[in-house]
C-alpha positions, -999 to +999 in steps of 0.1 A: -433+480+085-407+473+106-376+454+102-391+420+125-423+424+101-398+421+072-377+398+082-406+375+093-420+379+057-390+373+041-384+341+063-417+329+053-411+336+016-386+313+018-403+288+032-430+285+011-414+296-022-397+262-029-423+235-028-449+265-043-431+265-068-418+233-072-455+219-073-467+241-095-435+231-122-435+195-114-479+196-124-469+208-158-443+185-164-461+157-160-487+168-182-453+166-210-436+136-197-473+120-198-481+129-236-441+120-249-449+084-231-481+087-254-464+098-290-463+136-287-429+152-282-441+189-287-434+198-248-397+183-250-390+202-286-403+232-264-376+226-242-404+225-211-394+187-199-370+203-175-376+215-134-355+247-141-384+268-130-371+294-156-391+284-187-424+277-168-427+306-147-457+326-153-449+362-133-486+362-123-498+329-118-465+312-104-451+340-080-478+370-071-514+350-065-501+319-049-483+340-024-508+362-021-530+338-016-506+321+007-503+353+027-544+355+030-544+321+045-572+313+016-566+276-007-538+287-029-543+289-063-515+288-093-501+283-125-473+279-148-470+285-182-492+256-198-468+228-217-479+229-251-494+192-257-507+180-294-538+161-284-540+148-322-505+131-318-512+110-286-517+069-289-553+063-277-574+088-286-595+107-260-582+084-235-549+096-240-560+130-235-578+115-204-542+104-191-522+136-201-548+158-183-550+139-149-510+137-146-512+169-132-532+166-103-523+131-099-485+145-094-497+170-068-518+145-045-482+115-050-462+147-044-482+157-010-481+117+003-442+118-002-439+151+012-458+138+045-440+107+046-410+129+048-425+147+076-430+122+095-391+115+093-378+149+098-401+157+126-387+134+149-356+152+148-367+189+153-355+189+189-315+173+183-287+189+172-294+217+147-332+212+150-341+251+152-317+263+127-321+233+098-344+210+104-373+234+118-373+252+080-372+214+064-402+208+084-419+240+076-411+235+040-422+200+038-456+210+059-465+233+031-457+208+006-482+192+017-512+217+018-498+228-010-500+198-032-537+187-020-548+224-031-535+220-064-543+185-070-581+190-058-584+220-073-572+210-110-595+181-107-629+204-103-646+194-139-648+229-154-627+238-182-601+249-187-590+228-154-578+199-157-607+182-145-626+198-170-604+183-199-606+144-181-644+148-181-645+163-218-625+127-227-650+111-210-681+125-224-700+107-256-684+131-285-718+150-288-717+161-250-682+163-250-683+192-281-710+209-263-687+210-232-658+223-249-679+252-260-679+263-223-641+269-221-640+302-230-661+312-197-644+287-181-624+316-156-655+337-157-674+310-143-649+301-117-647+335-105-684+332-103-684+299-078-656+319-061-673+353-052-708+333-045-688+311-017-703+283-039-667+263-046-659+271-010-691+244-003-674+218-026-641+222-025-636+225+018-653+188+026-629+173-002-603+190+005-604+183+043-614+144+033-582+146+013-559+158+044-575+128+067-569+106+039-529+116+034-527+118+075-541+086+078-519+073+055-482+084+065-493+073+097-492+037+088 
């Protein structure tokens, strides 16, 4: 690797690192925030209701995996250390579990919209004073944030345990079916790997991802 390639890689990491890490951590924090609102203070007592990345970072899931996928130009997946939630303490029973599980993906989709709106504002100043040195890096970070948050939001809504979508489905199913579905969690990552390897997940993910990007693009251009 020559110095040009190295400096380019470092510049790319500096641009993509903040939105990736923030998006993953915000996802986890909101699980804990909604749990607290519903009566469970486990995450607060564990010191996890903070945007300080240190308590949340998982070396592989928060740093190595998402950056590797980003550099490979494939959908970015990542995770932080799961925020602890005692579902038995939640008000609303199973409905509370659905709300806590949905909080993470919804947060990512909201962040995608906010990032898109900010990008629209910032993009108008790219060719002004400091455009290349200040405004352009900010615009690239916001563009990355839009893409990353859509990917994280859509991916985590996939109805497979232990993903958030699986938790939501568990809370919506009748009790007997929910218990049977919950037993699939031990095989969840294996099932996901098979879906990814066989490209079946891509057939489901790509159209939804495209629809979400188009929807958000339409919203920020209103």
